[in-house]
Backbone as CSV, one residue per row, in Angstrom:
resi,resn,N_x,N_y,N_z,CA_x,CA_y,CA_z,C_x,C_y,C_z
1,MET,0.803,-1.190,0.000,0.000,0.000,0.000,0.858,1.272,0.000
2,ALA,1.971,1.292,0.704,2.805,2.490,0.768,3.301,2.887,-0.612
3,VAL,3.579,1.913,-1.453,4.046,2.212,-2.799,2.979,2.993,-3.555
4,GLN,1.723,2.609,-3.416,0.634,3.319,-4.080,0.541,4.752,-3.570
5,ARG,0.629,4.946,-2.264,0.548,6.299,-1.715,1.666,7.152,-2.273
6,LEU,2.859,6.614,-2.338,3.975,7.382,-2.867,3.777,7.687,-4.344
7,SER,3.237,6.763,-5.101,3.095,6.982,-6.532,2.123,8.114,-6.834
8,VAL,1.130,8.305,-5.998,0.192,9.403,-6.208,0.924,10.739,-6.086
9,TRP,1.722,10.888,-5.061,2.492,12.119,-4.893,3.586,12.212,-5.945
10,ASP,4.200,11.089,-6.285,5.241,11.093,-7.317,4.694,11.587,-8.653
11,GLU,3.491,11.195,-8.953,2.847,11.631,-10.195,2.760,13.164,-10.239
12,VAL,2.351,13.758,-9.148,2.250,15.218,-9.078,3.640,15.849,-9.052
13,ASP,4.556,15.243,-8.328,5.932,15.758,-8.299,6.511,15.819,-9.705
14,GLU,6.343,14.747,-10.470,6.862,14.710,-11.834,6.222,15.797,-12.691
15,PHE,4.941,15.995,-12.513,4.248,17.046,-13.244,4.810,18.421,-12.876
16,LEU,4.989,18.672,-11.597,5.439,19.993,-11.157,6.888,20.288,-11.534
17,ILE,7.746,19.275,-11.543,9.136,19.554,-11.920,9.276,19.771,-13.427
18,SER,8.212,19.528,-14.166,8.230,19.820,-15.601,7.958,21.306,-15.866
19,THR,7.849,22.084,-14.801,7.551,23.530,-14.849,6.346,23.838,-15.746
20,PRO,5.185,23.360,-15.332,3.986,23.577,-16.134,3.551,25.039,-16.132
21,THR,2.861,25.413,-17.178,2.259,26.740,-17.250,1.006,26.748,-16.376
22,PRO,0.487,27.927,-16.050,-0.773,27.961,-15.298,-1.897,27.199,-16.012
23,GLU,-1.929,27.285,-17.334,-2.955,26.564,-18.092,-2.797,25.051,-17.950
24,GLN,-1.564,24.582,-17.958,-1.321,23.145,-17.781,-1.690,22.693,-16.368
25,ILE,-1.449,23.550,-15.397,-1.844,23.223,-14.013,-3.358,23.088,-13.940
26,LEU,-4.067,24.020,-14.558,-5.531,23.956,-14.547,-6.056,22.705,-15.244
27,ALA,-5.347,22.244,-16.252,-5.786,21.071,-17.018,-5.348,19.746,-16.400
28,PHE,-4.495,19.784,-15.384,-3.955,18.550,-14.815,-5.054,17.668,-14.255
29,ARG,-4.956,16.390,-14.551,-5.825,15.361,-13.983,-4.953,14.184,-13.580
30,PRO,-5.314,13.506,-12.501,-4.548,12.316,-12.114,-4.670,11.232,-13.189
31,SER,-3.727,10.325,-13.181,-3.763,9.221,-14.140,-5.008,8.364,-13.908
32,ASN,-5.359,7.605,-14.926,-6.490,6.682,-14.795,-6.271,5.703,-13.650
33,ALA,-5.046,5.231,-13.501,-4.742,4.283,-12.417,-4.993,4.921,-11.059
34,SER,-4.581,6.165,-10.893,-4.805,6.863,-9.619,-6.292,7.075,-9.370
35,GLN,-7.012,7.438,-10.413,-8.457,7.648,-10.275,-9.181,6.353,-9.926
36,GLN,-8.760,5.268,-10.560,-9.382,3.973,-10.271,-9.090,3.531,-8.843
37,ARG,-7.848,3.737,-8.401,-7.490,3.355,-7.036,-8.295,4.170,-6.035
38,LEU,-8.454,5.457,-6.297,-9.251,6.300,-5.409,-10.690,5.808,-5.347
39,SER,-11.240,5.405,-6.467,-12.605,4.869,-6.483,-12.736,3.628,-5.608
40,VAL,-11.736,2.762,-5.680,-11.739,1.543,-4.850,-11.698,1.921,-3.364
41,LEU,-10.836,2.868,-3.027,-10.714,3.291,-1.631,-12.000,3.937,-1.132
42,LEU,-12.599,4.778,-1.949,-13.846,5.436,-1.548,-14.972,4.422,-1.364
43,GLU,-15.033,3.436,-2.243,-16.048,2.393,-2.124,-15.866,1.595,-0.833
44,ALA,-14.625,1.222,-0.539,-14.346,0.489,0.703,-14.722,1.336,1.911
45,ASN,-14.456,2.625,1.843,-14.793,3.524,2.934,-16.307,3.629,3.106
46,ARG,-17.027,3.786,1.996,-18.500,3.865,2.060,-19.110,2.598,2.650
47,ASN,-18.514,1.459,2.327,-19.041,0.177,2.802,-18.562,-0.187,4.199
48,GLY,-17.730,0.668,4.794,-17.214,0.382,6.126,-16.228,-0.766,6.149
49,GLU,-15.606,-1.053,5.003,-14.685,-2.189,4.878,-13.246,-1.746,4.675
50,ILE,-12.963,-0.487,4.931,-11.625,0.032,4.653,-10.652,-0.392,5.754
51,LEU,-9.502,-0.855,5.349,-8.452,-1.264,6.279,-7.651,-0.036,6.714
52,PRO,-6.970,-0.113,7.849,-6.188,1.042,8.301,-5.173,1.555,7.279
53,ALA,-4.489,0.656,6.593,-3.522,1.083,5.579,-4.234,1.760,4.415
54,GLU,-5.405,1.260,4.073,-6.182,1.883,3.003,-6.700,3.256,3.427
55,GLN,-7.072,3.382,4.693,-7.527,4.673,5.206,-6.397,5.698,5.125
56,ALA,-5.196,5.278,5.465,-4.032,6.171,5.359,-3.810,6.572,3.905
57,GLU,-3.971,5.621,3.000,-3.816,5.908,1.572,-4.898,6.877,1.101
58,LEU,-6.125,6.675,1.544,-7.219,7.579,1.202,-6.937,8.982,1.734
59,ASN,-6.409,9.064,2.942,-6.057,10.363,3.514,-5.009,11.070,2.661
60,GLU,-4.059,10.315,2.118,-3.044,10.897,1.237,-3.687,11.442,-0.037
61,HIS,-4.618,10.695,-0.588,-5.329,11.156,-1.776,-6.071,12.459,-1.482
62,MET,-6.707,12.532,-0.323,-7.456,13.726,0.040,-6.516,14.918,0.255
63,ALA,-5.374,14.675,0.876,-4.388,15.744,1.066,-3.879,16.244,-0.277
64,LEU,-3.639,15.334,-1.189,-3.182,15.708,-2.524,-4.253,16.496,-3.261
65,GLU,-5.492,16.073,-3.149,-6.598,16.790,-3.779,-6.677,18.226,-3.250
66,ASN,-6.538,18.399,-1.952,-6.556,19.727,-1.338,-5.399,20.575,-1.875
67,PHE,-4.220,19.992,-1.952,-3.045,20.695,-2.465,-3.286,21.155,-3.905
68,MET,-3.791,20.256,-4.747,-3.994,20.591,-6.152,-5.094,21.640,-6.319
69,ARG,-6.118,21.595,-5.512,-7.160,22.631,-5.584,-6.580,24.005,-5.267
70,ARG,-5.762,24.065,-4.232,-5.133,25.344,-3.872,-4.221,25.824,-4.993
71,LEU,-3.468,24.911,-5.582,-2.570,25.257,-6.678,-3.362,25.757,-7.884
72,LYS,-4.474,25.117,-8.181,-5.290,25.520,-9.323,-5.941,26.888,-9.100
73,VAL,-6.307,27.198,-7.874,-6.848,28.537,-7.582,-5.796,29.594,-7.888
74,LYS,-4.570,29.334,-7.477,-3.488,30.286,-7.745,-3.178,30.376,-9.234
75,ALA,-3.215,29.253,-9.928,-2.978,29.252,-11.374,-4.083,30.017,-12.092
76,LEU,-5.307,29.850,-11.652,-6.428,30.556,-12.263,-6.275,32.057,-12.096
77,ALA,-5.784,32.490,-10.955,-5.560,33.918,-10.728,-4.539,34.473,-11.704
78,LYS,-3.601,33.653,-12.137,-2.579,34.101,-13.090,-3.113,34.235,-14.507
79,VAL,-4.101,33.443,-14.868,-4.617,33.480,-16.229,-5.881,34.334,-16.359
80,ALA,-6.556,34.578,-15.257,-7.780,35.389,-15.296,-7.391,36.868,-15.394
81,PRO,-8.135,37.627,-16.224,-7.816,39.068,-16.364,-8.123,39.840,-15.102
């Protein structure tokens, strides 16, 4: 499970070190694999079947989502007149 948590952040790290433009930041979406994994975690959470390691992984996804939302707000301010 730890490898998956790291890969989610690694995906964003790789994107950010590519020095994206504000428009590219606004267009960023997680990979299909990351989105699918998040769906699995959310389903397990809804069903009350989430394991502690999965809960930690879900928390990482939520922290990353919060980070990207804040980044996109700042990027939008750069492109908006």
